[in-house]
C-alpha positions in Angstrom: 0.0 -16.6 -19.7 2.5 -18.5 -17.5 5.2 -19.8 -19.8 7.9 -17.2 -19.7 9.0 -18.1 -23.3 5.6 -16.8 -24.5 6.2 -13.3 -22.9 7.1 -10.2 -24.8 9.8 -9.6 -22.2 13.3 -10.2 -23.5 12.2 -9.8 -27.2 12.2 -6.9 -29.6 8.5 -6.0 -29.6 7.0 -3.1 -31.6 4.4 -0.8 -30.1 0.9 -2.1 -30.9 -1.1 0.3 -33.1 -4.2 0.2 -30.9 -5.2 -0.9 -27.4 -7.3 -3.7 -28.9 -4.2 -5.1 -30.7 -2.0 -4.8 -27.6 -1.3 -7.9 -25.6 -1.1 -7.8 -21.8 0.9 -10.6 -20.2 0.6 -11.9 -16.7 2.9 -14.0 -14.6 2.3 -16.0 -11.4 2.5 -14.0 -8.1 5.2 -15.6 -6.0 3.5 -14.1 -2.9 -0.1 -14.9 -3.6 -0.7 -15.6 0.1 0.3 -12.1 1.1 -1.7 -8.8 0.7 0.5 -6.0 -0.7 0.2 -3.1 -3.1 2.0 -2.9 -6.4 2.0 0.5 -8.1 2.6 1.6 -11.6 2.9 5.3 -12.5 2.9 6.4 -16.1 3.8 10.1 -16.0 3.8 10.6 -19.8 0.6 8.8 -20.9 -0.9 10.1 -24.2 -4.0 9.5 -26.3 -5.8 11.4 -29.0 -9.0 13.5 -28.6 -11.6 11.6 -30.7 -13.2 14.9 -31.8 -10.2 17.2 -32.6 -7.4 14.7 -33.1 -5.2 16.7 -30.8 -3.0 14.9 -28.2 -4.2 14.5 -24.6 -1.7 14.0 -21.8 -2.1 12.4 -18.4 -0.4 10.9 -15.4 -1.8 7.5 -14.7 -1.4 5.8 -11.3 -2.4 2.2 -11.1 -2.4 0.5 -7.7 -3.4 -3.2 -7.2 -3.4 -5.9 -4.6 -2.4 -9.0 -6.6 -4.2 -12.3 -6.2 -2.6 -15.2 -8.2 -1.3 -12.9 -11.0 1.0 -10.0 -11.6 1.0 -7.9 -14.8 4.3 -8.1 -16.7 5.6 -4.6 -16.8 6.9 -4.5 -20.4 3.5 -5.7 -21.7 1.9 -2.9 -19.6 4.3 -0.3 -21.0 3.4 -1.5 -24.6 -0.3 -1.5 -23.8 -0.2 2.0 -22.4 1.9 3.2 -25.4 -0.8 1.8 -27.8 -3.1 4.6 -26.7 -0.8 7.2 -28.3 -2.8 7.0 -31.6 -6.1 6.0 -30.0 -9.0 8.4 -30.1 -11.0 8.3 -26.9 -12.2 10.6 -24.1 -10.3 10.8 -20.8 -13.0 8.8 -19.0 -13.0 6.1 -21.6 -9.2 5.6 -21.6 -8.9 5.6 -17.8 -11.8 3.2 -17.1 -11.0 0.9 -20.0 -7.4 0.4 -18.8 -8.7 -0.4 -15.3 -11.3 -2.8 -16.5 -8.8 -4.6 -18.8 -6.3 -5.0 -16.0 -8.9 -6.2 -13.6 -10.2 -8.8 -16.0 -6.7 -10.1 -16.8 -5.3 -10.2 -13.2 -8.4 -10.9 -11.1 -6.8 -8.8 -8.3 -8.0 -8.5 -4.8 -8.3 -4.8 -5.4 -7.4 -2.4 -8.2 -7.7 1.3 -8.6 -6.6 3.7 -11.3 -6.3 7.5 -11.3 -6.1 9.4 -14.5 -4.8 12.9 -13.9 -5.4 14.6 -17.2 -3.8 17.9 -18.2 -6.1 20.7 -19.2 -7.8 20.9 -22.6 -9.9 24.0 -23.2 -8.9 25.2 -19.8 -10.4 22.3 -17.8 -8.4 19.4 -16.3 -10.3 16.2 -16.0 -9.3 13.7 -13.3 -10.8 10.2 -13.6 -10.8 7.5 -10.9 -12.0 3.9 -11.0 -11.7 1.0 -8.6 -12.9 -2.6 -8.3 -14.3 -2.4 -4.7 -13.0 -1.9 -1.2 -9.3 -2.3 -0.6 -8.4 -5.1 1.9 -8.1 -3.9 5.4 -4.6 -5.5 5.7 -2.9 -3.2 3.3 -1.4 0.3 3.4 -2.7 2.2 0.4 -0.6 5.4 0.0 -1.8 8.6 -1.6 -1.3 8.6 -5.3 1.2 11.5 -5.0 -0.4 13.6 -7.7 -1.8 16.9 -6.4 -5.1 18.2 -7.5 -4.7 20.5 -10.5 -2.9 23.7 -9.6 -1.1 24.5 -12.9 0.8 21.2 -13.2 
């Protein structure tokens, strides 16, 4: 999507009821000739356990090196919010988000870290990436410590 009048940005947009229903928008990268890292952190991500129906909480950190496209941040916020009533395991949520962004953006590199709060006494951290980061970038630590009673 490149026509800004077609974007959800600047419009009243309700939260989608499911990730499948959610629309992710992309915009042209004005610095497509330059390698750099863009980071999104979602410190209050929620989804639903598909077995118990109880809420699950995570901190998501998404880093990507854009190619021709950037993800439009309002559409990303709405997409991530659509998981609030979505039943899926931690691994499925984390990897599905990474894959959908990689398919939409065709980035030079993308990684996602899902730092899930404990359920049943066990935290589950899930990591997925598209390949090797370009050697020209600085890829900082995600800033989320391993579980020690978050």
